[in-house]
Every structure is written in structure tokens, then in C-alpha cells.
N, C-alpha and C positions, 0 to 999 in steps of 0.2 A: 274678909279674914286676913290674917297675917300672910305676907308673901313668903314663899318658899324658894330659896335659891340653891341651885345644884350646878356644880362645875365638874366636868369630866375632861381629862386630858391624857392622851397616850402617845408614846413615841416608840417607833420600831425601826430597825435597820433591814435593808434588803441586799442580798447578793445572789449571784447565780448559784444554782443548786450544786454544781460540780464544775471545777475548772477543766478546761479543755486542754489536753496535752498538745503542744505545738512543737514543731521542729525548731531547734536552734539554728542560727545562721550557719554555723560550722557543719551541722548535720545536713542542712539543706544544700550547701555547696557540695558536700560529698555525694549526695544523691544525684545532683545534676551532673557531676563528673562521671559517676557510674552510668547514668543514662546516656551521656554522650559517647562513652566508650562502647556500650552495648549496641549502639547504632552505627558503629564503625568510624566514629569521629575521634577527636582529641579532647582531653579534659579542658574545660573552659577556665578553670581556676588552678593556680599552682598550689603546691602544698603550703607554701608560706602564706598565700592568701587565705586558704581554707582555715589555717590555724589562727589567723588574725581576726577572723569574723567574730569569734566567741558566741555569746548568746544571741547577739543581734537584736532585732525588733520583734517583740511579741505583739502583733497587731491587735489581737483580742484584748490584751492587757491595756493597750493604748486607748481603746474605746469604752472599756468597762470601768466602773467605779462602784463604791458602796452607796446604795441608795438609802432613802429614809422616808418614813411616813409619820407625819405629825398631825394628830387629830385632836380637836378641841370642841366642846359643846357646853354652852351656858343656857340653863333653863330657869326661868322665873315664872312661878305660877301662884295663883291665889284667887280671891273673890269672896263673895258673900252669897246670901240666899237667892239674890236676884241676878247676880252677874258672876260669871266665872271666866278666868282668862289664863292663858299660858303663852309665853313668848320664848321661842327657842332660837338661838343663834349658833352657828357652827362654822368652823374653818378647818380646812385640810390642806396640808402642803406636802406634796409627794415629789421628791427628787428621784428621778429614774436611775436605773443601773447603767444606762447608756449615757455618755457625756452629753451635756446640753439638752437633756430631756427633763421636763418637769410638768407638773399638773397641780393646779390650785383650785379649790372650790370654796365659795362663800355662800352661806345660806341663812335665811331668816324666815321663821314661820310664826304666824299668829293664830291662835285658837281663841275665839271669843263667843260665849253664849250669854244671851240676855233674856230674861223673862219680861214680857211687855204687858201693859194694861192689866196689872195686878194678876199676873199669871195666866191671862187669857190667850197669850201667844208667846212663842219662843222664837228668837232670832239666833241662828247659829252661823258662825263664820269660821272658816279654816282656809287661810291663804298663805302662800309661800312664794319666796323669791330666791332663786339660785343663780349664781354666776360661776362659770368655770372658765379658766384660761389655761393654756398649755403650750408647750413648744415640743414639736415632734422632730424626729430625724428619719431618713429613709432606711430603716433597718432591713426592709425587704421590698423591692419594687416588683416582685414577681418575675424578675429577670435580672439583666445586668445592672449594676450600680448599687444594690443593697449593701449597706456597710457590713453586715454580719457575714455574708457570703464572701465578700471581697477581703475582709480581715482574716478569714479562715484560709484564703488561698494566696495571699500576697507574699512576695519575696521577703524573707526576714533579714536578708543581707543589706536591705535599703533602710536607712534611718527615716524617721518621720520628717525631720527637718534637715536642710543642707547646712553648710558652714555659715551661711549668711542669715539663718533663721527662717528661710522660706521653705514652703512645703516641697518635699520630694514627691514625684508621681511615678511610682513603679508600674510596670506593665502587668495587667491582670489577665492570665490565661491566654496571652498572645492576642487579645482583642482590643483592649483600651487601657489607657493610663488612668489611675485613680489613687486617691489618698483618703481612706475612710475617716481619718481624724479631721481632715479638711471638710469632708462631706458633713460631718456632725457639727463641727464648730462654726463653719462659715455659712452653711445653708440656714435659711429662715423658714420655718413652717409653724406659724402661730395661729391658734384658733381660740375663739372666744364665743361663749354661748350664754345668753341671758334668757331665763325662763321665769315667767310669772304665772302661777296657776292656783286654783282653789275653788271653793264652793261657798255660796251663801244660801241658806235655807230658812224659810219661814213656815212654822207649824202653827195651825190655828185649830183649836178644839171647837167645832161648830156646836155639837151637843156632847153629852156625856159619852155617847157611843160612836160619834162620828167626828173625824178629824181630817183636815186637809193640809197637805204639805207641798209646797212648791219650792224649787231650788234652781239656782242658776250657777252653772260651772263654766269656768273659762280657763283656757290654756293658751298662753302667748309665748312664742319662742322666736328668738332672733339669734342667728348664728353667722359668724364671719370667719373665714379662713384665708390668711395671707401667706403666700409662699414665694420665696425669692431665691434664685440660684445665682450667686455672684461668680466672678471670674475664677475663683479658686475651686469651684465645684465642677464635676464632670459635665453636667447639663449646662451649667453657666458658660463654660468654655465652648461647648458645642454650639450653643445658641446665642452667643454674644450677650450673655446674661438674660434671665427670663423672670418676669414678674407675673404672678397669678393671684386672682381673688375670686372667692366663692362666697355668695350670700344666700341665706335661706331665711324665710319668714313664714311662720305658721300661726294660724288663729283657729282654735277649736272651741265651739260653743255648744253647751249641753243644757237643755231645759227639761226638768222633770216635774210632772204634776200628778200627785197621788192622792186619791180619796179612799179612806179606810173606815170601814164600819165593823165594830166588834160588839158582840152580844152574847150574854150568858143567860140561858133559860133554865127553868126548874127541871130537875131530873138529870142534871149533869151535861146538858147540851151547850156547846160553845161554838160560836160562829165567828169567822173573820172574812169579810168580803172586801176585796180591793179592786179598784179601777184606776187606770192611769193613762196618761198620754206623755210621750217623750219626743223630743226633737233634738237632733244633733247635726251640726254643720261644720265643715272644715274647709279652710282655704290654705293651700300650701304652695308657696312660690319660691323659685330659686333662680339664680343667675350666675354665670361663670364668664370670666374674661381673662385674657392673657396677652402679653406683649413681650417681644424680644428686641434685641438691638439697643440695649441700654448703655449709658455712658458712665455709670458710677457703681461702685460696690457698696455704697451707703444706703441700706434699705430704708432708713427713716426719712431720707431726703427725696426718695423717688416717687413719681406719679406716673400714670399710664401715658401721659403726653410726652414723657421723656424718651419713650421707645420709638423705634423706626420701623419695626416689623410687627404690626398687629396680627394676632391670631383670630381665627373664627371662634367667636364665643357662642354660648347657647343659654337659653332661659326656658323655664316652663312654669306653668301655673295649673294646679289641680284643685278642683272644687268637687265636693260630694256632700250629700245630705242623707240622713236616715230618720224616718218617722216611724213611731210605734204606738199602737193602741193595745193595751194589755188589761187582763183581768185575772183574778185569783180568788178561789173560795177554799177556806180551810174549815174543816168540821172535826170536832173532838167530842167524843162521848165518854165521860168518866175516865179519861186518860186510858181508855181501852181500845176504842176504834177510832182511827185517824184517817181522814180522807182529804186529799188536796187535789183540786181541779184548777188548771191554769190554761189560758189561751192568750196568744198575742198575734197581732197582725203587723208585719213589718214591711215598710216600703223603702227601697234604696234607689238612688239615682244611678247607681252603677250598672243596673240591669237594663235589658231592652224594654222598649216601649210597651211590649205585650206582656211583660212579666215582672214589673217593678215590685209588685206586692205579693206576699205569701202569708199563709196562716200556719201557726205552729201550736198545736194543742198538746196537753200532757195530763196524766192522771197518776196519782200515787195513793196506795192504801197501806195502812199500818195496823197491826194487831198486837197490842201489848198483853201477852198471855199472863204475865206475872200478876196482873191486876184482876184476873178472872178467879171466881170462887173455886172452880174445880182445880185450878193450879195450886191454890193455897191448901185445899183439903187433901190433896195428894201428897203434901209434904215437900213439894218441889221448891217452895220458897225457902226451905232450909239450905238449898244448894244454890239457887239462883237469886241474885238481887234484882236482876232485870232480865227479861226474856221477851224479845220483840221480833215479829216477822213483818217484812215489808216487801211490797211489789210496786214497781212503777213502769210506765210506758209513756213515751213522748216523742215528739218530733222537734228537731232543732234545725236551724239554717245557718249557712255560711255565706258571707258576702265579702270575704277578704280577697278581693281582686283589685287590680289597678282601675282607676276611674276611666271612663270613656271607651272601655273595650267593647261595648255593644254598638259603637258607632264607627264609621270610617274616620280617617284623618287626612290632612294635607300637610306634607312636609316639603320644605324648599329643595329644589333640585336645579341643576345647571345643564343647559343644552347648547349644542352648536346649531345656530340658526343663521343662514346666509353668511356662513364663514365667520360668525361672531359668537362669543360665549354670552348667553343670556340666562337670566334666572327665571324660574317658574315654580310650579307646585305640582306634586303628584300624590295620588293616594298610596299610602304605604300599609294600610290595614283594611281587611275586609270587614264590613259591618255584620253584626248578628243581632237582629232585633228580637230574636227569641231567647237570648241569654237570660237565665233565671237562677234562682237560689239553689245552691247545693243543699241537699236535705239528708239528715241522718235520723233514722228510726232507732230509738234506744230502749232496750228492755233491761231491767235490773231486778233481781230478787236477792234479798239479804236477810241476815239474822244477826241481831245484836244481843250479846249476853254479857253479864257481869257477875262476879263471884267475890267471896271473901270481903263482905261489906263494901263492895264496889272498888276494891283495890285491884282486882284482876278483871280485865275486860277483853272480849273477843268479838270481832266483827268479821263475818263471812259474807262474801258477795259473789254472785254469778251475774255476768253481764253479757249482752249480745247486742251489738250495734251493726247496722247496715246503712252504708252511705251510698246514695244514688245521685244521678245527675251531677257527677263530679265535674268541677270546673277545670278543664284540661286544655292545653294547647295541642291540637292535633294537626298532623300533616295533611295538606290538601294538594291536589294536582297543581303543578306549577303553571299549567296552561291558564289558570285563573289569574295569573299575574302576582300571586302571593304564595308564600311558603306554608304558613300555619294559620289556624283560626282558633280562637278561644270559644269553646262551646261546652254544653252539658252532655257528657257522655261517660260511660263506664260506671262501675260500681265496685265496692269492696266491703268486706265484713271484718270485724274484730270481735272476738269473744273469749271468755276465760273466767278464771276464778281469782279471788283476792282474799287473803287472810291477814288480818291486822290485829295482833295482840298488843295489849299495853298493861303495864304493871306498875303500880304506885309502891315502889319498894320502901321508901322512907318518907314520912310526912310529919315534920315537927314545926314548931314556930320559927325555928332558925335554919332548917335544912330541908330541902325537898329533892328527892331522887326518883325520877320516872324512867322506866325502861319501855321502849316502843320497838316494834318490829313490823315487817311487811313481807309477805310472800305472794308473788303474782304468777299466774300461769296464763299466758296470753297467746292467742293464735290469730294471726292476720292472714287474710286471703283476698287476693285480687280476683274478683269474679269475672270482670269484663273490662278489657282495656279500651273499649269504646271504638268509635269510628275513626279511621285514619287511613290515608293513602299509603300504599306500600313504600317502604323506605329502602333505597338502594345505596349501598356504600360506594364511595368514590375511590376507595383504596382497599388494600388487603389488610390494613392494620387499623 
């Protein structure tokens, strides 16, 4: 068919929500004079000096600016009876409200569906590529050197630049000299991320009632961050310039294979039976290196061999895999009685050798009373357009823990041996071969109602969940040589009610207005904190 082209573009400006009132240089000088006199000293500034300062330097104004966000998206779609496609490209340019900060994103997505072999199979593709690049500044280092905290506290009597155009470096809080404008303008903190991800799926109808779907999903990520502190920055002066690089690579592979059988029988019986197998594997690696003692402020010309003081770098690689076998049965009788039975068995490499696999069943029952004869004969259908009761109970698992925590590890350590420093390895984590899935038992009872020709809907739910075998770091006696151990211990519950009304206020061909709300009553209770050695504080605070 004919291609459809759609272009969207938006532009907006950014500023801080409210300007921060800062002391002028004259007021700051008066404050220092008052402080000196109150401590028994003499004023450090004469009246002539105080009056000559004027407004001075507003360091916050020097590092702030009006930012902007420019968003663009181009969509081209079309196709015919056998092939459908959509190509979406987007570009975003964000100039931050802090000087020398920016973020750009480039994206391209392709959706392509094809009917193969005269409709006997369907090949679906959805793939995306995204690239982001940005430059950051140290707004907050969690301590000394963040340009926001230093801009708020620096002496306003000192200008940003001296008479020769070089940076001034006022003293901050009596601890170190710094210029937040130099920190923002001279420092380099560039990151770039490339991500390619998507899914290709093949659906094959084996018979009229039986179909098979297999899919392959892939997520590739490459990220790099380069940081450089030249001689005009605080850390650059402290460390004779410093160059850092961080690299990360991720590969995540997901394969799903689903067989679905659907059948409708006489008398209003409908069945759907599903069986499947999934496999997911991830490899995540990262490396960091840094060097000091560099001889140039030109970031583009520097390499790590230019430095004289290499720092200890680090690297890691994390692999994990998850396998699942699953099944589901749906039964529907005349849209009145609804039953769903599911079961899955999951195996994760993150758990101990004794407990890598676990089984998670569930069941749900629904009763749509609005379709019952007694409901209609009682006249309730004049009030309700839908009235459905449902109850479900099931077991779910949690495997969101770092990899390798069920095993011990060896980390490099240094020892003095024969009066010489030698390297070696030591165990830094206690193994736990019994580490297993955290499990949550979930009960839910609900009521779905609709009125006024389905314009007003109300959903009421009661839920009660209990989580056991919590995956917790617990304190263990230090006589073991370790401080903590990840194990399954403790339990908690959360239960409550939830009310969700929605109202279709206006529905026309040109205008739609929906009003939704939600009220929740939730109670969480920690039933058991689990096993842990007593904790003794080392100070009174």
C-alpha cells in the first residue's frame, strides 16, 4: 500500500525552578568584618574596599545557563496484504542547564512482518539501534569538589578570571582552592553508549488448532566513558593531571519456543493449552583503568602511555543463565466460568548446586455472573453491564541477586613474605551451596463491575502475599573470617485492598476524555528478620 510519512518535532527550554539568593560581594565583605570583630579581631576589609566590591561574582550564575531539549521523530510505514513495515528514526539534543553539559540520542527502529508460503507462516521482526553521547560535569562528588556546593559557598569578592584571563582559584571553606567554572569548562567526562536490540519471531500454524512460535531476542550493549582532569581542575592539579577510561560490554540472548493448542467444542466449551521452553543467557564484562602524571592538557592527543603514574585498574566478567519449562491451560465455558492453570519450572545458575531449580504453580477461577440466567431474570442486568468474581492463588520466585553468590571467590591480596611484598589470593566470600529461590505465595480475590453502558467501571481487589526464604545478607561471626553471608532467611507479608474506578466521560469521533482513579490500603509486616549474629555498635552514634 501507499507509504505514510509522519514527522514530529518539539523544542523546549529548561531553567532551574527558582533562583537562589546569593550574597553580593559587598554584603559578604560586611559579614566577614562582623565575624572578625565578634571574634575579637580587626575587620579584614576597609570601608572603601567594602563599597568597591559591588555585586561581585555570583558563582551560581556563572555555572548556570538556559538549557534546551530538541526532539525529532520521523516515521514511515506501509505495506500490503503480505508484508507490513514501519521505520522510525529519532534524534534528541539536550543542552543542560549546567555549562558544558549535553546529551544527544540517535535512534532507528525497524518493524517488519511478512507472511510466508502463502500465509502458512509469519516472520515478525522488531529491531532497534540507539546511540547516546554526552558530556557530564562533577555537580556533586558526594563530598569536596562538586561544582554546585562550591558555587554556593565560594567568596563572591573573587572574579572568575584574573586580569590576564586566567582562572582565579579562591579558597573554599578553608580546605582547598577551586574554581567551579574551570571544573565545568576544563574537565572532560564524555560517555558514549551503543545498543542494538530486538526480536525475530517465526509463527507456523501446524494445524487449524495448533501453532508453533519460536523467537530469538538479542540485546547488545557497548558503553565507554572517558574522563580527564587537566591542570586547571582541582583533581588535575592534585594528581598532575589524570586520565580515566571505563568500558562495558553486554550480550543478552533470549530464545522462546511456544506451542499453543486452541479448541472450541459444542456446548460452549473453549480450551487453550500452551507448552513452552525458554532459555536466557547474559554475559556482562567491564574494565577500568586510570593514569596520572600526564604532560599535556590536550585530551584529544593523550594516551595512557603518556602518563608516569599508573593506577591499579580493575575488571570483571559476569555470566548467568536461566532455563524455564512452562505450561498453561485456559478453560472458558460460555464466557461464564473461567479457569486458568499454570505451572513453570525455572533453573538459574545464580543459585547453589542443591537448589538451582524450583517449580511455581498457580490457579485462577473467574465467574461472570452477568451471563447467568438468574442474574438476568432478577433485573440486575439493568444495573450492571458486567459483573465478574475472580480468585487466584499462585507461587512466584525471585532470582534477582548477583551472580556467583552461592560460591566462594578468590581476590588478589598482597602480603609481606621474607621482608618482601608479594601478591597472592584470598577467599573473600563464604560459599552457600544451599542458596535457593526466594518464594512469594500470592492470593487475590477481586470483583469487576461496569455500569452505564460500560462507561463507568469499578474494580475491587483484596490481596495477601507472603514472601519466605528472603535473599538477605546476614551477619555471621567474624571468627569465620567473613562478615556476612547471603542466605535464605526471614519472611514478610503484605496485604490490603485496592479500588480502581474509571469513567469514560466523553467519547466522540474527535475527542476522548477518560477519568481514572486508584485507592489502595496496604499493610506490610516483617514477620521474621531471619538468622543473624548479634550486631555490636563500635560507637555511640
